[in-house]
Backbone bond lengths (Angstrom), bond angles and torsions (degrees), N, CA, C in turn:
res aa  C-N    CA-C-N  psi(-1)  N-CA   C-N-CA  omega(-1)  CA-C   N-CA-C  phi
1 X - - - 1.453 - - 1.517 109.27 -
2 X 1.327 116.14 162.52 1.452 121.63 173.73 1.517 108.55 -125.10
3 X 1.308 114.77 143.38 1.454 121.67 177.49 1.519 107.12 -108.68
4 X 1.311 116.06 116.09 1.458 121.74 -178.34 1.524 108.50 -91.86
5 X 1.317 115.54 119.16 1.461 120.36 179.10 1.534 110.45 -82.62
6 X 1.300 115.80 152.95 1.459 120.66 177.79 1.525 110.40 -67.10
7 X 1.317 114.73 153.07 1.450 119.10 174.73 1.529 109.25 -59.93
8 X 1.295 116.88 128.46 1.456 120.58 -179.68 1.514 114.12 84.59
9 X 1.316 118.14 9.74 1.468 120.39 177.64 1.525 109.19 -57.48
10 X 1.315 116.52 137.61 1.461 120.73 -175.61 1.525 110.99 -77.08
11 X 1.325 115.04 162.82 1.461 120.60 178.45 1.517 111.18 -62.40
12 X 1.324 117.02 -35.35 1.461 119.80 179.74 1.527 111.10 -69.42
13 X 1.338 117.59 -36.37 1.466 120.48 177.44 1.524 110.80 -65.80
14 X 1.326 115.53 -41.48 1.464 119.74 178.38 1.526 110.26 -64.50
15 X 1.315 116.67 -43.79 1.465 120.68 179.73 1.522 111.56 -62.46
16 X 1.322 116.60 -37.01 1.464 119.75 179.95 1.532 110.84 -67.50
17 X 1.341 116.78 -40.42 1.455 120.00 177.33 1.525 110.02 -62.11
18 X 1.327 116.37 -44.04 1.462 120.48 178.45 1.520 110.66 -58.93
19 X 1.330 116.98 -43.52 1.467 120.20 -179.49 1.519 111.36 -63.69
20 X 1.327 117.48 -35.96 1.465 120.30 179.21 1.530 111.05 -70.37
21 X 1.329 116.76 -38.04 1.462 120.66 176.75 1.529 109.43 -61.12
22 X 1.318 115.95 -47.27 1.469 120.26 -178.56 1.514 111.61 -67.84
23 X 1.321 117.58 -27.83 1.463 120.80 177.96 1.525 111.44 -65.52
24 X 1.327 117.00 -25.90 1.464 121.73 177.19 1.529 111.85 -84.10
25 X 1.330 117.13 0.01 1.454 120.58 -179.84 1.511 114.16 88.76
26 X 1.335 117.53 14.84 1.461 122.24 179.73 1.524 110.23 -104.72
27 X 1.322 115.44 165.36 1.462 120.98 174.52 1.513 109.52 -101.35
28 X 1.306 115.95 142.38 1.463 121.59 179.44 1.528 109.66 -109.93
29 X 1.329 115.84 130.33 1.463 122.11 176.95 1.521 108.14 -120.51
30 X 1.314 116.18 124.54 1.461 120.59 -176.78 1.523 111.19 -93.29
31 X 1.331 114.92 138.49 1.458 122.30 172.94 1.519 107.22 -126.05
32 X 1.335 116.08 111.43 1.464 120.67 -177.45 1.526 109.43 -94.72
33 X 1.330 117.41 107.78 1.450 122.24 177.46 1.516 111.00 -89.65
34 X 1.327 115.59 -178.30 1.464 119.47 -179.70 1.516 111.68 -70.20
35 X 1.328 117.54 -26.27 1.461 120.46 -177.67 1.523 113.13 -117.21
36 X 1.339 117.21 -34.65 1.463 119.50 -174.52 1.520 110.66 -136.93
37 X 1.301 115.08 158.10 1.456 122.26 171.76 1.522 108.66 -102.86
38 X 1.339 115.37 136.88 1.457 121.06 178.10 1.521 108.30 -116.53
39 X 1.329 115.27 133.59 1.458 121.20 178.06 1.527 107.68 -105.02
40 X 1.329 116.57 114.53 1.458 120.71 176.81 1.508 109.98 -85.30
41 X 1.328 116.47 132.42 1.464 122.13 -179.91 1.524 107.27 -106.15
42 X 1.318 116.25 114.40 1.464 121.75 -174.24 1.522 109.59 -122.05
43 X 1.322 115.31 132.42 1.462 120.60 178.09 1.503 109.71 176.43
44 X 1.347 116.84 -157.62 1.458 119.82 179.52 1.522 110.18 -80.36
45 X 1.306 116.78 -168.55 1.464 121.16 -173.00 1.525 114.00 -94.74
46 X 1.308 116.87 17.47 1.462 117.38 176.15 1.529 109.15 -62.03
47 X 1.321 117.42 140.52 1.471 118.90 -175.88 1.516 112.47 -68.93
48 X 1.320 114.22 141.05 1.467 121.81 173.44 1.523 108.45 -119.72
49 X 1.268 116.14 138.40 1.463 120.11 176.41 1.520 108.47 -82.50
50 X 1.323 116.26 103.14 1.454 119.89 -174.23 1.521 113.07 -61.90
51 X 1.335 117.20 -30.03 1.463 118.43 -176.66 1.522 111.84 -65.41
52 X 1.330 117.70 -24.21 1.461 119.64 177.19 1.527 110.84 -61.73
53 X 1.310 116.95 -39.97 1.458 120.53 179.89 1.522 111.33 -75.08
54 X 1.305 116.62 -33.31 1.460 119.48 -179.44 1.531 111.83 -64.98
55 X 1.318 116.76 -21.32 1.462 120.44 179.96 1.524 113.11 -85.53
56 X 1.337 117.02 -8.51 1.460 119.77 -177.26 1.526 110.92 -73.94
57 X 1.320 117.18 147.55 1.471 120.85 179.25 1.520 111.58 -58.54
58 X 1.322 116.39 134.05 1.456 122.04 176.35 1.507 114.79 88.45
59 X 1.353 118.29 -6.27 1.465 120.71 -178.45 1.515 110.32 -87.55
60 X 1.327 116.65 130.67 1.460 121.29 177.63 1.523 111.25 -91.20
61 X 1.342 116.84 -48.94 1.461 120.36 179.82 1.512 110.53 -160.75
62 X 1.320 115.25 162.61 1.458 122.33 175.56 1.522 107.65 -117.75
63 X 1.337 116.25 128.93 1.460 121.45 -176.95 1.525 108.49 -123.26
64 X 1.317 116.00 128.55 1.459 119.76 177.11 1.530 109.85 -85.88
65 X 1.335 116.12 131.49 1.459 121.76 178.06 1.515 107.80 -86.53
66 X 1.323 116.64 119.20 1.460 121.22 -176.19 1.525 111.98 -79.07
67 X 1.343 117.77 -30.26 1.452 120.35 179.91 1.529 110.10 -71.58
68 X 1.334 118.15 147.01 1.463 119.84 179.37 1.526 112.92 -68.01
69 X 1.344 117.95 -27.85 1.462 119.95 174.20 1.528 106.96 -82.26
70 X 1.293 116.28 129.50 1.467 121.18 -173.14 1.528 112.51 -103.31
71 X 1.330 116.49 -57.49 1.458 120.54 -172.98 1.523 112.55 -72.95
72 X 1.331 117.34 -24.97 1.471 120.47 177.23 1.516 111.80 -82.96
73 X 1.336 117.59 -10.06 1.457 121.83 -174.11 1.525 112.14 -75.01
74 X 1.323 115.64 146.96 1.471 119.95 174.33 1.525 111.95 -68.21
75 X 1.330 117.34 -20.46 1.464 118.88 175.32 1.525 110.41 -62.84
76 X 1.331 115.97 -36.58 1.463 120.09 179.49 1.518 111.62 -78.73
77 X 1.337 116.93 -37.61 1.467 121.53 -175.39 1.523 107.96 -138.03
78 X 1.336 118.32 86.80 1.468 121.14 -174.40 1.525 114.54 -61.75
79 X 1.319 117.50 -32.12 1.458 120.83 -177.04 1.523 110.54 -83.93
80 X 1.329 116.08 150.45 1.460 120.24 178.24 1.522 110.96 -62.89
81 X 1.315 115.96 134.68 1.462 120.35 172.92 1.516 109.01 -80.30
82 X 1.305 116.89 134.99 1.459 122.17 175.20 1.523 107.79 -113.58
83 X 1.307 115.69 121.52 1.461 121.64 179.63 1.521 108.36 -96.05
84 X 1.328 115.95 120.93 1.465 120.98 -178.61 1.523 109.51 -98.41
85 X 1.333 115.73 121.85 1.463 121.86 -179.50 1.531 108.05 -121.84
86 X 1.316 115.77 96.98 1.471 120.98 -178.75 1.529 111.95 51.03
87 X 1.315 116.10 41.99 1.455 121.58 177.82 1.515 114.86 92.26
88 X 1.338 118.23 -12.31 1.464 121.57 175.51 1.522 107.72 -87.35
89 X 1.320 116.34 119.59 1.465 120.45 -176.49 1.524 110.21 -98.94
90 X 1.327 115.06 118.43 1.459 121.99 -178.93 1.517 108.95 -104.06
91 X 1.327 116.77 122.52 1.454 121.48 -177.73 1.511 113.20 108.37
92 X 1.321 116.95 -0.25 1.453 121.55 178.88 1.512 112.00 -95.38
93 X 1.315 115.76 -152.12 1.455 121.18 -177.21 1.522 112.70 -70.11
94 X 1.319 115.65 -33.06 1.459 119.86 -175.41 1.526 111.96 -86.25
95 X 1.313 115.78 134.95 1.457 121.20 173.24 1.525 108.25 -73.96
96 X 1.324 116.89 134.44 1.462 121.85 -176.84 1.524 109.41 -108.81
97 X 1.326 115.97 129.96 1.459 121.52 179.81 1.526 108.94 -108.72
98 X 1.330 115.33 123.04 1.462 123.13 175.26 1.518 106.62 -108.32
99 X 1.325 117.38 128.33 1.471 119.04 -175.83 1.520 110.70 -149.62
100 X 1.324 114.09 156.87 1.455 120.75 178.43 1.511 109.82 154.97
101 X 1.324 117.14 -179.50 1.456 120.27 -177.69 1.528 112.12 -73.54
102 X 1.321 115.11 158.45 1.459 119.86 176.42 1.518 110.19 -57.91
103 X 1.329 116.19 -43.79 1.456 119.93 -179.35 1.519 110.48 -141.42
104 X 1.322 115.29 154.10 1.461 121.29 173.85 1.525 107.51 -75.88
105 X 1.323 115.47 120.43 1.462 120.37 -178.73 1.526 112.12 -107.23
106 X 1.338 116.19 -33.64 1.465 121.34 179.49 1.524 107.99 -163.84
107 X 1.301 116.25 166.24 1.468 121.19 178.64 1.522 110.62 -62.26
108 X 1.330 116.66 -46.72 1.466 119.67 -177.15 1.517 111.42 -65.31
109 X 1.332 116.90 -41.21 1.473 120.27 179.64 1.520 111.03 -62.51
110 X 1.340 117.20 -43.25 1.462 120.97 -177.16 1.527 111.16 -69.02
111 X 1.335 116.94 -47.10 1.466 119.11 -177.08 1.525 111.52 -67.68
112 X 1.313 117.55 -37.99 1.468 119.92 177.35 1.526 110.58 -61.30
113 X 1.326 115.56 -43.61 1.469 119.10 -179.58 1.516 111.22 -69.46
114 X 1.325 116.65 -41.43 1.467 120.38 -178.22 1.519 111.56 -59.93
115 X 1.332 116.83 -46.13 1.460 119.68 179.21 1.525 111.23 -65.87
116 X 1.333 116.40 -36.99 1.470 120.12 -178.47 1.525 111.23 -66.52
117 X 1.339 117.20 -45.17 1.468 118.65 -177.93 1.526 110.96 -70.96
118 X 1.336 116.71 -32.65 1.468 118.33 177.09 1.521 110.50 -65.18
119 X 1.321 116.23 -45.15 1.470 120.26 179.88 1.525 111.00 -60.52
120 X 1.336 116.45 -34.46 1.468 120.45 -178.58 1.525 112.63 -77.79
121 X 1.344 117.84 -19.15 1.460 119.29 177.56 1.519 116.23 127.41
122 X 1.337 118.18 4.68 1.464 120.05 177.00 1.518 110.16 -69.94
123 X 1.336 116.09 146.39 1.458 121.44 179.81 1.523 113.14 -106.26
124 X 1.335 117.37 -19.36 1.460 122.17 -177.97 1.521 108.08 -138.01
125 X 1.337 116.54 141.81 1.456 122.57 -179.91 1.526 110.13 -98.05
126 X 1.310 116.14 131.22 1.457 121.87 176.53 1.534 109.28 -113.58
127 X 1.331 116.15 144.39 1.467 121.99 172.43 1.517 107.77 -175.11
128 X 1.317 116.00 144.69 1.452 120.66 -177.61 1.515 112.63 -91.73
129 X 1.329 115.35 134.99 1.461 121.11 172.67 1.520 110.26 -98.18
130 X 1.324 115.30 -39.83 1.458 123.02 175.37 1.527 106.86 -115.85
131 X 1.327 117.61 124.77 1.448 120.84 -173.71 1.537 110.96 -113.66
132 X 1.342 117.40 115.65 1.467 119.92 174.21 1.522 109.99 -79.98
133 X 1.309 117.64 104.48 1.447 121.05 -175.27 1.523 110.47 -108.70
134 X 1.314 115.78 148.00 1.463 120.47 179.26 1.529 111.30 -64.95
135 X 1.325 116.01 -33.78 1.456 120.22 179.53 1.525 110.29 -102.03
136 X 1.337 118.03 133.82 1.465 119.91 177.60 1.518 112.70 -69.53
137 X 1.347 117.21 -9.71 1.457 121.26 -178.04 1.532 112.36 -96.61
138 X 1.323 116.79 -4.24 1.465 120.89 178.86 1.522 110.41 -82.47
139 X 1.332 115.77 162.85 1.464 122.30 179.38 1.522 109.84 -58.31
140 X 1.322 116.79 126.52 1.460 122.35 -174.21 1.537 113.82 -102.77
141 X 1.330 117.28 1.37 1.453 120.33 -179.66 1.514 112.51 98.65
142 X 1.338 116.58 163.48 1.465 122.33 -177.03 1.520 113.24 -93.55
143 X 1.333 117.83 -1.71 1.455 120.51 176.24 1.518 113.52 67.45
144 X 1.332 116.51 -134.65 1.467 120.21 -174.74 1.520 111.90 -63.15
145 X 1.324 118.01 -32.48 1.461 119.95 175.93 1.525 110.77 -57.54
146 X 1.332 116.93 -40.54 1.468 121.02 178.08 1.521 111.07 -66.54
147 X 1.320 116.75 -38.21 1.466 120.01 178.22 1.528 110.73 -62.59
148 X 1.325 116.39 -40.00 1.464 120.31 178.22 1.524 111.13 -65.40
149 X 1.330 116.15 -37.62 1.467 119.72 177.69 1.528 111.26 -68.62
150 X 1.337 116.78 -35.88 1.470 120.09 176.02 1.532 110.46 -63.22
151 X 1.316 116.82 -41.79 1.465 120.37 177.88 1.532 110.44 -62.64
152 X 1.323 117.06 -39.21 1.463 120.48 177.19 1.523 110.66 -65.02
153 X 1.333 117.12 -42.54 1.465 120.27 178.94 1.525 110.85 -62.41
154 X 1.328 116.98 -39.81 1.469 120.04 176.80 1.523 110.84 -62.35
155 X 1.351 115.84 -42.24 1.460 120.20 -179.12 1.529 111.03 -62.98
156 X 1.316 116.67 -39.58 1.461 120.50 -176.72 1.526 112.96 -77.73
157 X 1.333 116.79 -41.35 1.478 120.16 -173.26 1.522 113.60 -98.06
158 X 1.325 117.10 -21.89 1.465 120.48 -175.07 1.517 113.43 83.31
159 X 1.342 117.77 2.45 1.462 121.02 -179.64 1.526 110.31 -81.80
160 X 1.330 119.24 127.71 1.471 120.30 170.08 1.520 109.14 -61.69
161 X 1.331 116.40 158.75 1.458 119.46 -176.18 1.524 111.26 -122.79
162 X 1.333 114.72 145.61 1.453 122.66 173.73 1.519 107.63 -123.49
163 X 1.327 116.48 134.76 1.455 120.85 176.89 1.512 109.25 -149.08
164 X 1.326 115.59 158.03 1.456 120.66 -172.83 1.522 112.03 -82.36
165 X 1.330 115.22 141.35 1.460 122.02 170.63 1.525 106.56 -112.90
166 X 1.340 116.82 132.02 1.456 120.50 -169.28 1.526 114.28 -107.10
167 X 1.326 117.90 -16.92 1.458 119.51 -176.45 1.511 110.13 -150.07
168 X 1.316 115.90 162.95 1.465 120.30 178.59 1.523 110.90 -61.44
169 X 1.333 116.78 -34.88 1.463 120.59 -178.50 1.529 111.81 -66.84
170 X 1.332 117.02 -26.58 1.461 120.44 -177.78 1.524 113.42 -83.04
171 X 1.316 117.72 -14.59 1.476 120.17 -172.49 1.529 112.47 -57.49
172 X 1.336 120.43 -49.04 1.470 118.69 -179.93 1.521 113.11 -59.31
173 X 1.344 116.77 -41.68 1.464 120.45 -179.27 1.519 111.55 -66.06
174 X 1.332 117.21 -52.07 1.460 120.08 -177.31 1.530 110.83 -64.41
175 X 1.325 116.95 -34.18 1.470 121.07 -179.58 1.526 111.86 -63.89
176 X 1.337 117.70 -24.66 1.464 120.98 178.50 1.520 111.76 -67.55
177 X 1.334 116.53 -25.26 1.459 120.87 -172.12 1.530 113.83 -114.39
178 X 1.319 117.60 -34.55 1.469 120.94 -170.14 1.517 112.26 -86.74
179 X 1.329 115.59 147.96 1.468 121.55 172.05 1.520 110.79 -93.26
180 X 1.339 117.00 -23.34 1.466 123.08 174.52 1.521 107.56 -135.90
181 X 1.318 116.18 131.34 1.455 121.55 174.95 1.524 108.34 -91.65
182 X 1.320 116.71 123.46 1.470 120.08 179.38 1.526 110.06 -97.29
183 X 1.335 115.37 128.73 1.459 121.80 170.96 1.521 106.30 -97.88
184 X 1.324 116.11 110.63 1.451 120.53 -175.46 1.514 113.13 -74.35
185 X 1.313 114.62 169.49 1.462 120.68 -175.03 1.526 112.40 -57.53
186 X 1.341 117.01 -37.32 1.461 120.00 -177.58 1.530 112.51 -74.51
187 X 1.316 116.97 -13.24 1.467 121.19 -179.18 1.525 113.19 -112.31
188 X 1.331 116.76 10.54 1.459 118.69 -176.81 1.523 112.33 -58.25
189 X 1.325 117.18 -30.63 1.458 120.91 177.93 1.529 112.14 -113.41
190 X 1.312 115.49 28.67 1.465 121.16 170.00 1.522 106.25 -84.38
191 X 1.314 116.49 83.98 1.459 121.33 -168.88 1.521 113.70 -63.13
192 X 1.339 120.36 -38.90 1.468 118.43 174.58 1.528 113.02 -59.51
193 X 1.342 116.52 -39.25 1.463 119.55 177.62 1.517 111.10 -65.29
194 X 1.333 117.61 -43.24 1.463 121.12 178.33 1.525 110.96 -60.47
195 X 1.318 117.11 -38.90 1.462 120.53 179.75 1.526 111.37 -66.55
196 X 1.331 116.25 -39.95 1.462 119.53 -179.15 1.532 111.14 -67.79
197 X 1.346 118.17 -45.57 1.472 118.97 179.20 1.530 110.03 -68.38
198 X 1.338 116.54 -23.61 1.462 119.52 175.36 1.515 112.60 -67.87
199 X 1.321 116.96 -22.68 1.467 120.13 178.53 1.518 112.26 -88.66
200 X 1.337 116.81 -7.93 1.463 119.64 172.82 1.523 107.83 -83.85
201 X 1.291 116.04 173.02 1.467 119.73 174.01 1.521 109.86 -120.28
202 X 1.322 114.54 28.89 1.458 121.90 178.14 1.525 108.27 -97.10
203 X 1.334 118.79 136.34 1.464 120.09 177.81 1.528 111.95 -52.74
204 X 1.330 115.16 143.94 1.462 121.82 -175.96 1.524 109.59 -128.44
205 X 1.333 116.63 133.51 1.458 121.78 171.49 1.524 108.51 -107.27
206 X 1.336 116.52 123.55 1.459 121.52 178.24 1.525 108.08 -104.27
207 X 1.329 115.96 112.60 1.456 120.40 177.52 1.530 109.22 -83.52
208 X 1.325 115.92 147.52 1.451 120.27 179.54 1.527 110.66 -69.95
209 X 1.323 116.40 141.13 1.452 121.29 -179.99 1.514 112.90 -68.63
210 X 1.328 115.21 160.70 1.462 121.51 -176.44 1.521 113.52 -55.53
211 X 1.341 115.88 -37.80 1.466 119.93 -174.99 1.522 111.01 -135.71
212 X 1.330 116.11 36.36 1.459 120.38 -175.98 1.519 112.44 -104.12
213 X 1.317 115.17 148.14 1.457 121.21 175.85 1.519 110.15 -75.93
214 X 1.314 115.56 164.61 1.459 120.60 176.17 1.522 110.59 -60.72
215 X 1.321 116.81 -40.01 1.462 120.47 -179.78 1.524 111.37 -62.27
216 X 1.335 116.93 -43.54 1.465 120.05 178.21 1.525 111.03 -64.04
217 X 1.313 116.27 -37.48 1.467 122.43 177.73 1.531 110.59 -59.98
218 X 1.324 116.23 -46.98 1.458 120.19 -178.84 1.533 111.75 -70.89
219 X 1.310 117.11 -30.44 1.465 119.39 174.50 1.524 110.62 -65.78
220 X 1.334 117.05 -35.30 1.461 119.86 175.21 1.529 110.56 -63.99
221 X 1.322 116.33 -39.59 1.463 119.41 175.56 1.524 110.78 -61.59
222 X 1.332 116.81 -36.93 1.463 120.71 178.48 1.524 111.65 -63.30
223 X 1.325 117.30 -32.90 1.464 119.56 175.76 1.522 110.85 -58.03
224 X 1.328 116.60 -43.72 1.463 120.75 179.54 1.522 110.44 -69.66
225 X 1.323 116.38 -46.05 1.464 121.07 -178.85 1.523 111.67 -61.58
226 X 1.319 117.06 -38.97 1.469 120.27 -176.88 1.520 112.16 -68.65
227 X 1.346 116.73 -17.62 1.456 119.77 175.55 1.510 113.10 -80.72
228 X 1.336 115.96 -4.91 1.463 120.48 178.48 1.510 114.45 105.45
229 X 1.332 117.72 -6.87 1.457 121.29 178.68 1.526 108.80 -87.52
230 X 1.319 117.25 109.45 1.465 121.75 -177.20 1.524 112.76 -93.76
231 X 1.333 116.90 -1.99 1.464 120.46 -177.34 1.530 109.49 -94.15
232 X 1.326 114.39 74.22 1.460 121.26 -174.64 1.519 109.77 -120.62
233 X 1.327 115.61 139.12 1.462 121.10 174.52 1.521 108.30 -133.78
234 X 1.321 116.26 162.20 1.459 122.86 -176.20 1.518 110.10 -118.03
235 X 1.339 115.91 151.85 1.466 119.21 177.53 1.519 109.76 -138.41
236 X 1.322 116.00 118.09 1.461 122.30 172.88 1.529 107.86 -81.49
237 X 1.352 116.09 126.02 1.468 119.85 -176.55 1.526 112.61 -132.21
238 X 1.330 115.58 19.59 1.447 118.65 178.66 1.518 112.07 90.18
239 X 1.316 115.95 151.57 1.458 122.19 -179.73 1.524 109.51 -125.65
240 X 1.326 115.45 161.56 1.459 120.79 -179.34 1.529 110.04 -84.97
241 X 1.323 116.53 126.99 1.460 122.29 176.94 1.523 108.14 -131.23
242 X 1.326 116.69 -171.12 1.468 119.72 178.68 1.519 112.17 -73.76
243 X 1.344 117.61 -12.84 1.461 121.41 -178.89 1.531 110.41 -74.58
244 X 1.327 116.61 130.42 1.465 121.14 -178.80 1.522 113.57 -114.90
245 X 1.334 117.58 1.53 1.464 119.96 -178.31 1.524 111.36 -68.19
246 X 1.329 116.81 -27.50 1.455 121.89 176.30 1.529 108.44 -123.36
247 X 1.326 116.05 164.90 1.467 120.17 -177.44 1.521 111.11 -59.95
248 X 1.320 116.27 -45.33 1.462 123.13 175.89 1.523 108.79 -136.61
249 X 1.317 116.40 173.53 1.462 121.12 172.37 1.518 106.86 -102.45
250 X 1.325 116.51 112.45 1.463 119.72 -177.07 1.526 109.48 -75.13
251 X 1.317 116.69 121.02 1.460 121.96 -175.85 1.527 110.18 -88.64
252 X 1.315 116.32 81.67 1.468 120.48 -179.08 1.524 110.42 -63.78
253 X 1.348 117.34 -27.96 1.469 120.65 177.73 1.520 111.96 -58.67
254 X 1.337 115.35 -33.57 1.462 119.65 -173.52 1.523 112.36 -64.26
255 X 1.325 117.36 -28.22 1.463 118.91 -175.27 1.524 111.52 -65.46
256 X 1.349 120.69 -58.01 1.468 118.34 177.94 1.524 112.49 -66.33
257 X 1.341 117.51 -31.31 1.456 119.91 178.33 1.522 111.02 -62.09
258 X 1.332 116.36 -50.85 1.457 120.54 -177.58 1.523 111.03 -68.83
259 X 1.326 117.69 -34.79 1.463 119.83 176.80 1.520 111.61 -60.79
260 X 1.331 116.39 -29.77 1.458 120.05 176.80 1.512 113.30 -79.70
261 X 1.324 117.03 -30.08 1.459 121.35 -176.26 1.522 113.55 -85.68
262 X 1.344 116.33 -30.47 1.460 119.16 -171.84 1.518 111.56 -128.14
263 X 1.322 114.00 157.83 1.465 121.19 176.31 1.525 111.62 -90.97
264 X 1.320 117.59 -6.48 1.457 121.62 -175.59 1.531 111.26 -76.11
265 X 1.336 118.43 149.76 1.464 120.79 175.26 1.529 110.64 -63.27
266 X 1.327 115.80 145.37 1.461 121.78 -179.39 1.531 108.64 -126.62
267 X 1.325 116.00 124.90 1.457 121.52 178.49 1.524 109.37 -116.74
268 X 1.335 115.74 165.71 1.450 121.16 177.17 1.519 111.24 -121.37
269 X 1.325 116.65 144.38 1.462 122.80 177.79 1.523 108.12 -118.68
270 X 1.335 117.48 89.29 1.468 119.89 -178.31 1.521 113.64 -73.52
271 X 1.331 117.34 -13.95 1.464 120.03 178.74 1.524 110.23 -68.99
272 X 1.340 116.66 -55.10 1.455 120.13 176.91 1.526 111.09 -71.52
273 X 1.320 116.18 -28.86 1.455 119.77 -178.38 1.513 113.62 -64.08
274 X 1.348 116.01 -28.61 1.466 120.11 -177.48 1.527 112.77 -114.12
275 X 1.340 115.82 -39.44 1.457 119.65 -176.10 1.510 113.77 76.40
276 X 1.328 117.24 3.62 1.467 122.12 -177.73 1.531 109.09 -130.79
277 X 1.336 116.62 121.91 1.453 120.49 -174.15 1.524 112.27 -58.72
278 X 1.356 116.80 -33.64 1.459 119.21 -175.64 1.531 112.78 -76.01
279 X 1.329 117.66 -6.09 1.465 121.40 176.03 1.527 112.25 -103.99
280 X 1.325 116.43 -13.18 1.468 120.33 -172.37 1.525 112.50 -61.06
281 X 1.317 117.51 -46.43 1.472 120.01 -176.09 1.525 111.82 -64.39
282 X 1.324 117.32 -43.54 1.468 120.26 -179.40 1.521 111.11 -63.39
283 X 1.318 117.25 -44.91 1.461 120.13 -179.70 1.526 110.35 -71.35
284 X 1.332 117.42 -33.34 1.461 120.14 175.82 1.520 111.85 -62.25
285 X 1.320 116.58 -42.02 1.464 120.13 177.14 1.532 110.97 -64.80
286 X 1.328 115.70 -37.10 1.466 119.70 178.46 1.524 111.00 -64.86
287 X 1.330 116.61 -36.44 1.481 120.32 177.59 1.526 110.96 -57.80
288 X 1.314 115.60 -48.83 1.468 119.87 -177.87 1.520 110.38 -66.43
289 X 1.326 117.86 -40.29 1.461 120.80 177.86 1.524 111.01 -63.24
290 X 1.340 117.13 -30.43 1.470 121.13 -179.01 1.520 112.72 -82.20
291 X 1.338 117.33 -8.02 1.461 119.55 175.48 1.507 116.18 112.69
292 X 1.338 118.05 9.73 1.464 120.04 179.53 1.521 110.72 -63.93
293 X 1.329 115.09 148.40 1.466 121.23 179.43 1.522 112.04 -84.06
294 X 1.328 116.19 -7.40 1.451 119.09 179.86 1.510 111.17 174.12
295 X 1.331 114.80 -179.68 1.460 122.11 179.95 1.519 110.30 -129.67
296 X 1.338 115.25 152.15 1.456 122.40 167.93 1.522 106.37 -119.66
297 X 1.338 116.28 118.47 1.463 121.48 -172.55 1.519 109.81 -127.43
298 X 1.334 115.95 137.79 1.452 120.36 176.89 1.527 110.02 -89.15
299 X 1.345 114.91 129.94 1.468 122.20 -177.70 1.524 107.82 -132.38
300 X 1.321 116.53 136.05 1.466 121.42 -179.01 1.524 108.40 -143.25
301 X 1.335 118.12 138.21 1.472 119.33 -178.92 1.519 114.06 -66.89
302 X 1.335 116.85 -23.72 1.467 120.82 178.93 1.527 108.30 -146.01
303 X 1.333 117.64 78.76 1.463 120.76 -174.60 1.525 114.17 -54.63
304 X 1.323 118.05 -31.03 1.460 120.80 -178.17 1.522 111.73 -64.27
305 X 1.332 117.21 -23.46 1.455 121.46 -179.24 1.533 112.48 -106.88
306 X 1.327 116.92 7.22 1.463 120.15 -178.82 1.528 110.31 -64.15
307 X 1.338 116.27 142.77 1.461 121.34 179.40 1.521 112.58 -80.29
308 X 1.351 115.90 -13.25 1.471 119.54 176.41 1.518 109.46 -155.69
309 X 1.324 115.79 137.19 1.463 124.08 172.52 1.525 114.94 56.82
310 X 1.338 116.99 35.07 1.464 119.41 177.72 1.516 112.84 -63.65
311 X 1.332 117.64 -32.25 1.470 121.11 -175.93 1.520 112.88 -64.65
312 X 1.342 117.06 -23.44 1.466 120.01 -178.45 1.524 112.83 -107.98
313 X 1.323 116.71 7.42 1.464 120.86 -177.37 1.519 111.33 -93.45
314 X 1.317 116.02 137.67 1.463 121.74 175.38 1.520 109.81 -85.86
315 X 1.316 116.48 144.81 1.459 119.79 167.68 1.533 107.94 -72.16
316 X 1.321 118.41 155.67 1.474 120.19 -177.34 1.521 114.45 -53.33
317 X 1.335 117.36 -39.53 1.467 118.75 -178.26 1.532 111.60 -68.48
318 X 1.328 117.10 -33.61 1.466 119.58 177.26 1.526 110.13 -72.41
319 X 1.324 116.78 -35.47 1.456 119.58 176.04 1.528 110.10 -62.90
320 X 1.319 117.53 -41.42 1.467 121.25 178.52 1.525 110.34 -61.17
321 X 1.327 117.28 -38.70 1.465 120.67 177.55 1.524 111.17 -65.25
322 X 1.333 116.81 -38.68 1.471 120.50 177.54 1.520 110.79 -62.03
323 X 1.322 117.01 -47.40 1.467 119.98 -179.20 1.521 110.58 -62.18
324 X 1.319 117.22 -40.06 1.466 120.47 178.50 1.521 111.25 -61.14
325 X 1.340 116.78 -39.59 1.467 119.54 178.75 1.522 111.53 -69.85
326 X 1.330 117.03 -32.99 1.468 120.71 178.91 1.529 111.16 -68.00
327 X 1.318 116.12 -30.23 1.476 119.80 178.50 1.532 111.01 -66.22
328 X 1.315 116.25 -23.43 1.471 120.05 176.10 1.533 111.59 -82.34
329 X 1.338 115.98 -33.12 1.453 120.51 -177.87 1.523 112.14 -77.85
330 X 1.324 116.45 -37.26 1.463 120.98 -173.90 1.529 113.84 -51.73
331 X 1.340 120.22 -49.00 1.467 118.96 -179.67 1.515 113.84 -61.81
332 X 1.331 116.46 -29.16 1.469 120.22 -178.59 1.524 111.87 -68.30
333 X 1.333 117.12 -22.97 1.469 120.74 178.81 1.530 110.74 -111.37
334 X 1.327 115.97 19.48 1.462 121.11 175.06 1.506 115.05 73.39
335 X 1.336 116.94 27.27 1.453 121.12 -179.26 1.522 110.20 -121.05
336 X 1.313 116.65 172.86 1.456 123.06 175.60 1.513 109.09 -125.33
337 X 1.321 116.13 161.26 1.455 121.94 176.89 1.522 108.78 -150.83
């Protein structure tokens, strides 16, 4: 449930409500809006008498959240959350483009790509240091060496960096280098990992699982939010279905659906969603038309020689063409780029 405080409720009234929530054995999460403060009540399903809270000083009303995800729900936080990453605001008016290679392969490959995507209009650099691969014989990433190269690329280009963290043990190391911690599709329900990144204060991107529902996806976001980390964003990257013509089935429906259910920023990953470079631009444009707050796109200077996911990577010139087309679409949906 959420407890909506009256406009102008004092700090002491809010603190008293929080103390009463905690006295019942629940956790209180505050959401400070432009006009009102909302107190989220999080815990197990033991019944609470809502009228007790409605009688407290400064309380306007008590609203029960019907969805199982609480902190990600718009009932708890009606206004859009904007995640600020070194001055790049994700979830606001501007569409944010994240781009880069699937994995860091070498210093020259990373820096060449970083400069190319920045020139084309990307605001954040993506690249994997640790790669969760289906085959144990595939390239697994360069590890800490890749993280050091990402830090160098950030220093040279000014682009914040996002990279995947795969285990609880990796969180301290990756947190030293990354501006955004990515929870990959295979770890969407790695609950210990979600809890650990929830205790950091580093922005987190939760990618949708291979075969997970939207509700399960948002519950994973709640794991991070419940740890106190409010800088959470979501990324739709396609799900596995019976269709084999593409790598995954990109769930374009999920973007407007989730935008209605949650206050968190929602991005689309057309690279993983299709697995085919010649489909990436079309699906990327569809993401923005459907209301996505941004895109994550794989770009490589020589996809044919890429050590991972070359088939779905755009060459820099094709990425530049995609961004140019998005600049035409953005005004039509009330956004900027």
